[in-house]
C-alpha positions, -999 to +999 in steps of 0.1 A: +027+043+134+001+019+148-010-013+130-045-028+131-042-065+126-067-080+101-053-115+105-071-148+111-101-131+128-108-113+095-117-147+080-147-148+103-160-113+096-191-108+074-183-099+039-184-063+028-203-064-004-207-033-026-218-026-062-192-022-089-205-003-119-192-015-153-178-003-177-152+019-161-159+057-161-135+077-184-110+098-164-097+115-195-120+130-222-156+122-216-168+092-236-201+085-253-229+074-230-230+037-224-253+014-207-240+001-175-244-028-152-239-034-116-219-063-102-217-071-066-181-075-052-166-082-018-142-054-010-123-078+013-115-101-016-103-070-036-081-056-008-070-087+011-052-113-011-036-129+020-060-120+049-039-138+076-008-118+066-025-084+060-025-053+082-039-018+080-013+008+090-018+046+091+008+068+073+022+099+090+042+125+071+048+135+035+079+116+023+057+094+000+034+121-014+047+114-049+034+078-046+000+091-036+005+084+001-007+113+023-004+117+060-034+100+076-039+075+048-045+039+055-020+015+040-029-021+033+003-039+041+007-076+030+035-096+046+030-125+021+040-104-010+077-105-018+095-072-011+111-068-045+127-039-064+103-011-070+077-021-044+066+003-017+072-013+017+069-006+054+103-012+069+121-008+102+153+012+099+175+012+131+144+005+152+122+031+136+093+025+111+091+041+077+073+036+044+095+039+013+100+024-022+128-002-027+151+012-053+153-006-087+191-002-088+205-034-074+240-021-074+231+006-049+201-007-028+182+021-011+148+029+004+136+058-017+113+086-006+089+101-031+094+137-021+125+156-030+127+171+005+138+137+018+170+117+012+172+080+003+182+055+030+211+034+020+207-003+026+240-018+037+253-040+065+257-011+089+221+000+087+197-024+103+167-028+080+138-052+083+109-051+058+076-056+076+055-059+044+045-046+010+020-018+006-006-031-018-033-004-015-036+031-002-069+043+012-077+080+015-107+103+012-108+129-016 
């Protein structure tokens, strides 16, 4: 995996402003027509809560397909967010990078894939694990 640093230099970039249409569009049964309004938002403010601690990292493989992470997706990884139970993280395991979910079971800590074809990675004293950051957004085309 290769990381693209969006740290302190990102603070100096021009803002990326787009229109957000309100109210939200129904994703279930169609709703009655409503009048809408456009609000301008900065995508950087939406995606980057901690710009100096945020990276983009491309995913490779299919072990997290159940979490909506596909091979080639861009992961927004925030190093300032605590890596707590249930969070999806980028971690280094025995010198190799991976993206997995931290298990909610505190008695048996593991890094969990979201594809039944892969096995959990036990977190214990024998396995060297370092969490790089928490995945806060996944960006992929439809």
